[in-house]
C-alpha positions in Angstrom: 106.8 124.7 103.0 110.2 124.1 102.4 111.9 124.4 99.3 113.1 120.7 98.9 109.0 120.0 99.9 107.6 121.9 97.3 110.1 119.8 95.1 109.3 116.8 96.0 105.2 117.2 95.6 105.9 118.9 91.8 107.8 116.0 90.8 105.4 113.6 92.1 103.6 114.6 90.3 105.1 114.0 87.2 106.6 110.4 88.6 104.9 108.9 91.2 106.3 105.7 91.0 110.1 107.3 92.4 108.4 108.9 94.8 106.2 105.0 95.5 107.8 104.1 99.5 110.2 106.9 99.6 109.2 108.0 103.7 110.3 104.5 104.0 113.6 104.5 102.6 114.4 107.9 104.4 114.5 106.2 107.9 116.3 103.1 106.5 119.3 106.3 105.3 118.3 107.9 108.6 118.7 104.9 111.2 122.3 104.1 109.0 124.1 107.2 108.9 122.9 107.4 113.1 124.7 104.1 113.5 127.6 105.5 111.8 127.7 108.9 113.9 127.5 106.7 117.1 130.3 104.9 115.6 132.6 107.2 114.7 132.3 109.4 118.1 132.9 106.2 120.1 136.2 106.4 117.9 135.6 102.9 116.8 136.3 101.5 113.2 133.6 99.1 111.6 136.2 95.7 112.3 136.6 97.3 115.6 132.6 96.6 115.9 132.8 93.5 113.9 134.5 92.3 116.4 132.6 93.0 119.1 129.2 91.9 117.7 130.9 88.9 116.8 130.3 89.1 112.9 131.9 91.0 109.8 133.1 93.9 108.8 130.8 93.6 106.2 127.9 93.2 107.9 128.6 96.3 109.9 129.5 98.1 106.8 125.9 96.6 105.4 123.8 97.7 108.4 125.4 101.9 108.1 124.8 101.7 104.3 121.7 100.6 103.6 120.1 99.6 106.8 117.0 97.3 106.4 115.3 94.7 108.1 117.6 94.6 111.2 116.4 93.2 114.3 116.7 95.0 117.2 118.8 93.3 119.3 120.9 93.5 116.9 120.6 97.5 117.3 121.2 97.0 121.2 124.1 94.9 120.9 125.2 97.4 118.1 124.3 100.5 120.6 125.9 98.8 123.7 129.6 98.7 121.9 129.6 102.1 121.2 128.6 102.9 124.4 124.8 103.5 124.0 121.4 102.5 124.3 118.2 101.8 122.1 115.2 103.9 122.1 112.6 102.7 120.5 109.3 105.0 119.4 106.0 104.2 117.7 104.9 107.4 116.0 
């Protein structure tokens, strides 16, 4: 077990409410990181992506920083704007 897993297990016993929904929040955080990474690798600014998506820079920023409740069609448009494709999997 990793140091983080040990820490999490110990903290869950102390404060289970804090860890409620942790896994879901982690997945949305990772999605935001993936979007930002793809944009940067494409050499594009948030403003440039916003223009391609016909939206505002603040919307792109929210997608990258708080990637919650993003429509699949929006993710597909974002991927196309950075020269990528979306791959969806159910686990």
